[in-house]
N, C-alpha and C positions, 0 to 999 in steps of 0.2 A: 580326615581320618575316621574310619569306621570304628566305633567303640561299642563292642558287645552285640548281642543278637538284636534282630529287628523287633520292635515292639508294636508296630502298626501293620494293618493290612488294608490296602485300598479295595474298594468294592468291586472294581473290575477285575482284580487279581484273585478274588475269592473263587473257590471251586464252583463250577456251574450247577452242580447238583444241589447246592444250597438254595438255589432258585431265588436269589436276591434281585430286586429290580435295580436298574442303573441309576435312576434319578432321585431316589429318596435318601440322599446323603453321599458323602465322599468315601467314608470308611466302612469296614465290616468288622465284626468282632474277631480278633485274632485268637485262635484257640491257645489255651495255656499248654505248657509241656505236660504230658500225661500219658496214659496207656495206649492212646491211638495216634497215628500220624496226623499231621495238620490237615492234609488233603483227603484223609479217609475218616473224617469225624464230622460231627455236627455240634457246634458249641451249644451249651445248655440254654443260652439266651435265645437262640433261634428256635429251639424246641418249644419253649414256653410262650414266646411272642408270636413267631411266624406260623408254627404248626398247630399247637394246641390252643392258641388265641386266649391264653389266660392273662395276658398283659398287652397293653398298647405300646408301651415304651420300654427301653432298656432299664430306666430307673425303677419302673414297676416290677420288672423281673428281679432286680436286686433286692427290693423290699420283700418279695415273696421268698427268695432264697434265704434272706437273713432271718426269717422266722423259722428256719430249719424245717421246711415243709417238704422238701424234695430229696428223695433218696435215689442214688444211682448204685446198683448192685448191692443194696442193703446198707450203704453208707450215706450219711447226710452230706450233701455238697453245697457249699455257699459261694463258690466261684462261678460267676456268670459266664465265663469263657471256658469252663471245664469241658474237655473234649469227650463227648459221648460217641461211642463207635458201634460197629456191627455187633449184634447179639446182646448189647447192654440192656439191663432192665431198669426202667424208670418207675419209681413208686411215689404216688401222692396219697398219703394216708388220710388226709383231711377229706378228700373226695372219694376215697376208696377206689382209686384207679391204678391200674398197672399197664405199662406199655413196654414193648420190646422194639429196639431199633433194628430193622432189617431192610433189605433192598427191594424195590419194586422192579418190574421187568425192564424198565428203562434205565436201571442203574442208579436210581435216586433213593435216598434214605426215606423210609416211610415209618412213622411212629405208629406201630401196630398194637392195638388194644388186646390185652391177654387176660386170662382168668388168674385169680389169686394163687391157685395151685401151680400154674405154670411159671409164675413170677418167682417161685422158690429156687429155680435153677437156671443155669444158662449153659450154652454149648461153647466150648473153647477149642480152637484148633491148636494141635501140638506143633510147635515150631522146632523144638529140639529136645532130646533126652540126654541129660548129662550127669556127671558126678561132681558133687560139691566137696566141701571140706570133710575129711574123715570118710571119704568114699560113699557119701550119702547120695543115692540116685534122686534126681528130680526132673520134672518136665517144665519147660517154659512155654507159655501159650501166646496166642495172638494178641491178647489184651494185657500183656506185661506181667502176668502172674507166674510165680514159681510154686509148684506143688511137690512136696517131698514124698518119697517112698510110693511112687505110683505102681500100678500093676506092671509086672515085667513084660507083659504082652503089648503094652502101649509103646508105639513107635512114632517117629516124626510123620506128619501129615494125617495122623488119626485125629479123632475128635473125642474130647472127654465131656461127660455130663457133670457139671460142677455144681455142688450144693452151695448156694451163696451164704446161708446162715452158718453152716458148719465149716465151710472152707475145705470140703473134702470131695474127692472124686467118687461119684455114685455109680457110674457106668461109663463105658467107652464104645466108640464105633470105629471099626477098622476102615482104612482107606483101601477098599477092595472093589473089584468089578461086581456090579449088581446093586451096590449101595446108592442111596439117594444123596445128591450133592446140590449145593447152591453155588453159583459162580459169583465171586466177590471182587472181580476186577476185569478189565479189558472190555472188548466189544460186546461180550455176552453177559455183562454184569447184571445180576439179579435173576438170571434164568435158573430153573430147577429141573433136574433130570437124573437118570440113573447112569452110572459109568458103564460103558459097553466095552471099552478097551483102553490100554495104556501104552504109550510109546516112549522108549528111552532113546535119546540122541546124545551120544558122547560129545562132550564139549559144548553142548547147546541145551535148550530147554526141553524138559520132559513134557510131552503133549498128552492130554486126556481127552478121549472122545466120549461125548455125553448124548443121551437121547431123552427128550422130554416125553411127558405122558400123551402128547398129541402126535408123537411119532417124528418130530423134527430132530435132526441130528446136527450137532455142532462140535467144534473142538476148541480147547483152550489150554493155556499153560497150567502145569501142576500147581504153581504158586497161587493161581486164582481159584483153586478148588477148595470148598469147605463142605465136609461130609455132614449131613444133617439127619440121616436116618438109616436104619437097618432095612435092607430090601427097599420096598417102595413106600414104606411108612415113615413120614417125618416125625422127629421127636419134639418138634415145636409146631405151633400153629402157623400157617403161612398167610400172608396178606392176600387181599383181593387179587384174583387172577391166577393164584397158585403157582406162580413162576413160569407161566406159559406165555411167551411173547407172541403177540398177534402181528400179522402183516398189516401194512397201511390200509389195504382193502378191507380186511376183517375189522380193523379199528373203526373205519368209516361206517361200515354196515352196522356195527354195534351202536355207534353214536346216533345214527339215523333211526334205528329201531326203538331206542329209548326216548327219542325226541317227540 
């Protein structure tokens, strides 16, 4: 008889974008319950050990965390399986480093180094605008936040610029044609471009057509769209490649030119 939720995760069942090898163990860190879904996050352990190389083992990661050296979105986190997700800000004050978790053009999480000024805020996608107790309006965001008394112009699918220290909305970007977006799911995950048109299909998925700065056009579902800038200017710094996916031929040419 099954008793309660699963507490383990086998390495082969872990999401492929974690990029774990098959042979160095049986298990993978199972993300704790938190603001991001299990398959759309990166456990803190993998960030410190596999990506930033600050530790060699899981035990070392735990001892780093227990010194309260790591902050996620301005809060100290000591859980080594804490789920860090898209747009989250990681701060290591001892080394004076700040990182933001974003996608590369292959749909994998990249721990992108950012300036201290940029670490003060994050972008959050609005999932719903609702009314709470006493008729108080609030927005709920992609990272599990609820922010009360938002600007009445803010609607679902828009993006808010959230000040981490104050916990307030500083600005917002409408989900409109001509604005810059990053795709956060599906086949085009990690690509960046401007919205050129929107399609509504009754009883089915809304489709958004996007064109990147290299002129490539692609389409994806509305649920995969995350607005990151007004016009063609992003509000956050983008990782290497600026969200433009290269073809296999272009990638090969680039590799040979640098070799």
